[in-house]
C-alpha positions as CSV (number, residue, x, y, z in Angstrom):
1,X,0.0,0.0,0.0
2,X,1.3,3.4,-0.9
3,X,2.1,6.0,1.8
4,X,-0.7,8.3,0.6
5,X,-3.2,5.5,1.0
6,X,-1.7,4.5,4.4
7,X,-2.0,8.1,5.5
8,X,-5.7,8.3,4.7
9,X,-6.4,4.9,6.3
10,X,-4.6,6.0,9.5
11,X,-6.7,9.1,9.7
12,X,-9.9,7.2,9.2
13,X,-9.0,4.3,11.5
14,X,-7.1,5.9,14.3
15,X,-8.3,9.5,14.4
16,X,-11.9,9.8,13.1
17,X,-12.9,6.5,14.5
18,X,-11.7,7.6,17.9
19,X,-13.7,10.8,17.8
20,X,-11.2,13.3,16.5
21,X,-13.6,15.6,14.7
22,X,-11.7,18.9,14.2
23,X,-11.7,19.3,10.4
24,X,-8.5,21.4,10.4
25,X,-6.6,18.8,12.4
26,X,-7.9,16.0,10.2
27,X,-7.0,17.8,7.0
28,X,-3.5,18.5,8.4
29,X,-3.0,14.8,9.1
30,X,-4.2,13.8,5.7
31,X,-1.6,16.2,4.2
32,X,1.6,15.9,6.2
33,X,3.8,12.9,5.2
34,X,4.8,11.2,8.5
35,X,7.1,8.8,6.6
36,X,9.6,11.7,6.0
37,X,10.0,12.3,9.7
38,X,11.1,8.7,10.6
39,X,14.3,6.9,9.7
40,X,14.5,4.3,6.9
41,X,14.4,1.4,9.4
42,X,11.0,2.5,10.8
43,X,9.4,3.9,7.6
44,X,7.2,0.9,6.9
45,X,5.6,1.6,10.3
46,X,5.1,5.3,9.7
47,X,1.3,5.1,9.8
48,X,0.9,2.7,12.7
49,X,-0.7,4.3,15.7
50,X,2.2,4.2,18.1
51,X,5.4,6.1,18.9
52,X,8.6,5.4,16.9
53,X,12.2,6.0,17.9
54,X,13.9,9.0,16.4
55,X,17.2,8.4,18.4
56,X,18.6,10.2,21.4
57,X,16.1,8.3,23.6
58,X,13.3,10.4,22.0
59,X,10.2,9.3,20.0
60,X,7.9,10.6,17.3
61,X,4.5,10.6,19.2
62,X,1.6,8.4,18.5
63,X,-0.6,10.1,15.8
64,X,-3.8,9.8,17.9
65,X,-2.3,11.6,21.0
66,X,-0.9,14.4,18.8
67,X,-4.3,14.8,17.2
68,X,-6.0,14.8,20.6
69,X,-3.6,17.4,22.0
70,X,-4.1,19.7,18.9
71,X,-7.9,19.3,19.1
72,X,-8.0,20.1,22.8
73,X,-6.0,23.3,22.2
74,X,-8.6,24.4,19.5
75,X,-6.0,26.1,17.5
76,X,-7.2,29.0,15.3
77,X,-5.6,30.1,12.0
78,X,-4.6,33.4,13.6
79,X,-2.9,31.7,16.6
80,X,0.8,32.0,17.5
81,X,1.8,28.6,18.8
82,X,4.8,27.7,21.0
83,X,5.9,24.1,20.7
84,X,8.1,22.6,23.4
85,X,10.0,19.6,22.0
86,X,10.5,19.8,18.2
87,X,11.6,16.2,18.1
88,X,11.2,14.8,14.5
89,X,9.4,17.9,13.3
90,X,6.2,16.0,12.4
91,X,4.0,17.8,15.0
92,X,5.7,21.1,14.0
93,X,4.5,20.6,10.4
94,X,1.0,19.7,11.6
95,X,0.9,22.9,13.7
96,X,2.2,25.0,10.9
97,X,-0.7,23.8,8.7
98,X,-3.4,25.1,11.0
99,X,-1.9,28.1,12.8
100,X,-0.4,31.5,11.9
101,X,3.1,30.9,13.3
102,X,4.9,28.1,15.1
103,X,7.8,28.8,17.5
104,X,9.5,25.5,18.3
105,X,12.1,24.7,20.9
106,X,14.3,21.6,21.1
107,X,17.3,20.9,23.5
108,X,19.0,18.3,21.2
109,X,20.7,20.2,18.4
110,X,21.0,17.2,16.0
111,X,17.2,16.6,16.2
112,X,16.4,20.3,15.6
113,X,18.7,20.5,12.6
114,X,17.3,17.4,11.0
115,X,13.7,18.5,11.6
116,X,14.5,22.0,10.2
117,X,16.0,20.4,7.1
118,X,12.8,18.4,6.4
119,X,10.5,21.3,7.2
120,X,12.3,23.6,4.9
121,X,12.2,21.0,2.2
122,X,8.4,20.9,2.6
123,X,8.5,24.7,2.2
124,X,7.0,25.8,5.6
125,X,7.7,29.5,6.0
126,X,5.9,30.2,9.3
127,X,8.2,28.2,11.6
128,X,10.8,29.7,13.9
129,X,13.4,27.6,15.7
130,X,15.3,27.6,19.0
131,X,17.9,25.3,20.5
132,X,17.6,25.3,24.2
133,X,15.8,24.5,27.5
134,X,12.1,24.0,26.6
135,X,11.0,24.6,30.2
136,X,12.0,28.3,29.7
137,X,10.0,28.6,26.5
138,X,10.9,31.3,24.0
139,X,13.1,33.2,26.4
140,X,16.1,35.0,24.9
141,X,15.2,33.9,21.4
142,X,14.6,35.6,18.0
143,X,12.3,36.9,16.8
144,X,11.3,38.5,20.1
145,X,7.9,37.2,21.2
146,X,6.6,37.5,24.7
147,X,3.2,35.8,24.5
148,X,1.6,32.9,22.7
149,X,-2.1,32.0,22.1
150,X,-1.4,28.2,22.5
151,X,1.5,26.2,24.0
152,X,1.9,22.5,23.4
153,X,4.5,20.6,25.5
154,X,5.5,17.2,24.0
155,X,7.4,15.9,27.0
156,X,6.4,15.2,30.6
157,X,7.0,17.5,33.5
158,X,6.5,17.1,37.2
159,X,5.0,20.6,37.3
160,X,3.9,23.4,35.0
161,X,7.0,25.4,34.1
162,X,6.3,28.9,35.4
163,X,8.0,30.6,32.4
164,X,5.5,28.8,30.1
165,X,2.5,30.1,32.0
166,X,4.0,33.6,31.9
167,X,4.3,33.3,28.1
168,X,0.7,32.2,27.7
169,X,-1.6,35.0,26.6
170,X,-4.9,35.8,28.3
171,X,-7.5,33.5,26.8
172,X,-4.8,31.1,25.7
173,X,-4.4,27.4,26.4
174,X,-1.4,25.3,27.4
175,X,-1.4,21.5,27.2
176,X,1.2,19.2,28.7
177,X,1.7,15.7,30.2
178,X,2.0,16.3,34.0
179,X,3.2,13.7,36.5
180,X,6.0,11.2,37.2
181,X,8.6,9.8,34.8
182,X,6.5,6.7,34.1
183,X,2.9,8.0,34.3
184,X,1.3,11.3,33.5
185,X,-2.0,13.0,33.0
186,X,-2.7,15.1,30.0
187,X,-3.7,18.5,31.4
188,X,-5.0,21.6,29.6
189,X,-4.5,25.0,31.3
190,X,-6.4,28.1,30.4
191,X,-5.4,31.7,31.4
192,X,-8.1,34.3,32.1
193,X,-8.2,37.4,34.3
194,X,-10.4,37.8,37.4
195,X,-12.5,40.8,38.3
196,X,-9.4,42.5,39.9
197,X,-7.4,42.1,36.7
198,X,-5.2,39.3,38.0
199,X,-4.3,36.3,36.0
200,X,-6.4,33.2,36.8
201,X,-5.4,29.7,35.7
202,X,-7.9,26.9,35.3
203,X,-7.1,23.3,34.5
204,X,-8.8,20.3,33.0
205,X,-7.5,16.7,33.3
206,X,-8.0,14.9,30.0
207,X,-6.8,11.4,30.9
208,X,-3.6,9.3,31.4
209,X,-0.6,9.3,29.0
210,X,3.1,8.5,28.9
211,X,5.7,10.8,27.4
212,X,9.5,11.1,27.5
213,X,10.6,13.5,30.2
214,X,11.0,17.2,29.7
215,X,14.6,17.9,30.7
216,X,15.2,21.5,31.9
217,X,15.7,24.0,34.6
218,X,12.0,24.2,35.5
219,X,11.2,20.5,34.8
220,X,13.2,17.4,35.3
221,X,16.9,17.7,36.1
222,X,19.2,15.9,33.6
223,X,18.4,12.2,34.0
């Protein structure tokens, strides 16, 4: 079966059949070629609904969980999105399809450079890159941006990094796996202001998940 056919089948079987209904998310998954973001040894498994190794003890996430996280964020085409954990670049491409701009942070330089090469080949022009500590967000990076409408964290943290909450705009949403190294809950945070003009953060637990750890100053120490 050709990759194009496998891609459509994956969307129908693993996304739509599991109640992913956001049309923009579905269309993005139908378009972005996941096979380009995995190594040759894993390419035949590109459209299976499970994570795959991308080296450096990192993985390309399960398609369903990526679609779920993007759907829960309810990304608009005018949104500026901060992605923590570029990884293979697959999720970055999906985000670039449905948002205005994507600012992506990766601590492993080789992964970022490889992802950037693929994304540039696919002609995405609305993505900005940073090598560094994801728990600090877009701090000290160019272009200078202080707030994001949506923040998606693709690695698990024992707490919500304070710098990420500070970089979330009012009315914005942040999603991350929260918990221990081996077991987390997928939590969505939303920032509003109260009657006194103070920031007010609400949260919603969306179920259990397992991600690789977020290594950083305001997450897990180097393991």
